[in-house]
Steps between C-alpha positions, in 0.01 A plus 500: 500500500746624240748335270878457517519881484315508833752255651794715392321806635464325834872431510578866437254613767647266761857601418588158357774466239432233238820297522526140620807563714408836651320530834333836550364639824204735494383684809295758311196331349396175671368202311148465638420128530159357579432136586145367489411263783177304537393203713686179410778660301808276486764599753807469277327687216520809721787444740750367246487816286473718811815345642683608184349848520577530872869464409493722192312778680798545732686661209216624279211724597176299502163512674271205564121479529319179593155535346187305585125546481495631857745540788415173677789255547533279191548125546778321311441174310160465666181703476403603852244779523412636845652188655303255285678271250347515153573386150686199365706425812229552760468122534874429487688331783615841629246767401642755747866453404581845368672829558345845469629806318386855577422709190620857483236616250163402361403473137317829548789703642807340344753763388640561154737217411785437261498122547218260590561137598221244509551167680322176437364236732183308568327830563513581129248223438236688698362684199241708683727590790780616271281704265575827685871437442439430132302824467776692676767350275295582191492865600867511598607351168393828340697712748771690308714505816521121509829377354496129582225244560632173643325176594618191683349155452120501458494873561502509121140378508387822668678707239361290216148554631540875454508450123793743493772256395331366187765421240784524753746224589472361852561192709374356827523202736536179298305285747208743456575591137178366348283650773651845449440466126132432573415825680317786331701670224793257546445358153606841365846475662801336331597257776862384492508146637875456546645803677618582850377852439387703201562866418274680254590867516411616850295185573698243700339165591658204677434131526407346835591611852883501516518632143384836631828542685696414185293753306561768762874439487474527121313828537767635735763408241290677236487817712834510678732252326620147558740596779204611712285194435794263557588671827148445630481145366821404677393662825179296478694184400239462227559257212322694231359361175525714191211631295470199266592227751165339578515129595149515641335550162614152402421353840140623490458413132410844368745476208 
């Protein structure tokens, strides 16, 4: 991953003019977006940002890859492997209460990407099961074509485990804040306790669950201007919080 120079280069490549009130359309070079999905990712961590991107992609050229370890359907908010509940919620009142998402690519054949998004969820606590995703992220962090790395909620734990964000500013879910800080290499990250989302160059990390949608709207404003992000927000009827508005840090006692 590059510096701010890389971010500005990405804007030029995508045909984006850097002005808060200008909305540019580019149909030449698509923004190639990849979303990691793994068993027991949190639904809103993925579908909140994707709802924003579904709207924005009507006017701006984008591609989407849903990337998992293999092409089997991926269970949401539960770990269900070959029809068998596993993990932390296997003994819950409703172990089969889930939805399934079909990946488009595997870790092995994922295409070149400009943007990678990493969700959180209970699945991030399965250290062994998520190691292939951590290894993949570690390699992709060195990809010169990658312009933005973005995490939602405890997805930051997977990125921290790569050791590739040492010294960088980041945030994560406040309910799980101390757990995320305990994973391998997390002590090397500068964790920001009170933030809805944090931007450190081309690294964007959000607080928990719904914060990922706020971050994505902020990213759309960063790329295309406030008019574009506000249009989408109003279509969604979404009451957004700004980057520093984080009531949950106080609620969960992390500040």
